[in-house]
N, C-alpha and C positions, 0 to 999 in steps of 0.2 A: 748198191749197198756201199761201195767205196765212196761215192759222191756224198752220201749222207754223213759219213765219218769226217769228210773234209769240211762240210758246210757248218757243222756245229761249232768247231773252234773258230771258223771264219766269222760267223755271226756273233759269237761271244766277243771276239776282238773288236769288231765294228761297234758293238754296243758299248764296250768299255771306252773306246776312243771318243764316241759321241758324248758319253757322260763326262769325260775329262774336259772336252772342248766346251761343253755347256757350263760346267762348273767354273771355268776360268773367265767367263764373261763378267766383268765388273759392272756394278750398277751405275747409273748416271750420277755424275757429281751434282751436289747441291752447293754451288760455289758463288751464288749471288748474295750480296749483303742485304739482308732484309731491312736494315735501317736506312739504306739508300734507295732500294727498289723493292718495296714490300710486295707489290703485285707480281713482279717477275720471280721473286723468291717463292711466293706461294705457288706459282705455276711450276717451278722446278720441283717443289715438294709433291705436287700432284703427279708429275711425271714419275717421280720415285715410287709413289704409291701404285701407279699403274704398272710399273716395272715389276714391283713385288707381287702384284696380283697375277701378272702373267707367269711369273716364276711358280707361284702356287698352282696355277692352272696346268702348267707343264708337269709339275710333280703329280698332281691328281690324275692326270691323263697319261702318266708314264711316258712323257715326251712323245706322244702320238698326235702331235698337232701339225704334222706335215711341214715343219720348218717355219710355219707362219708365226708361231710364238717368238722364235728367235729373230725373225725379221721385224716383228713389231717392237721387240726390245732394242734392236739396232736403231730403228726410227725414233724411238723415245730418247735414246742417247743423243742422236743427232739433234732432236728438238731441244734438249737440255743445253747442248753446245751453242745453238742459235740464241737461246735466251741469255746465255752469258755474253755473247757477242752484242746483243741488244743492250744489255746493261752497260757494257764498256762503251758502246756508242753514245748512250745517254750521258755517260760520264765525260764525254769528249776525248776519250782515249783512242 
């Protein structure tokens, strides 16, 4: 009985912290100039669309994706950074 009284506040706190951590994840940047690198900019826009779709899936499933949604979003952010690096390399920077 005492354990049940302790578990409810603990679970509520964990849920609150997970929600706050999830809400603070910024979406990937779209920072490639489409006038210079149209295809790379389109790829970045597609990454953002995928990121937004994952966010919607997380909300629809009440964040019960086992951490896979968050990992996918981190990988999308990494891909966006790589695309920016590709654009800079193409610019000779």
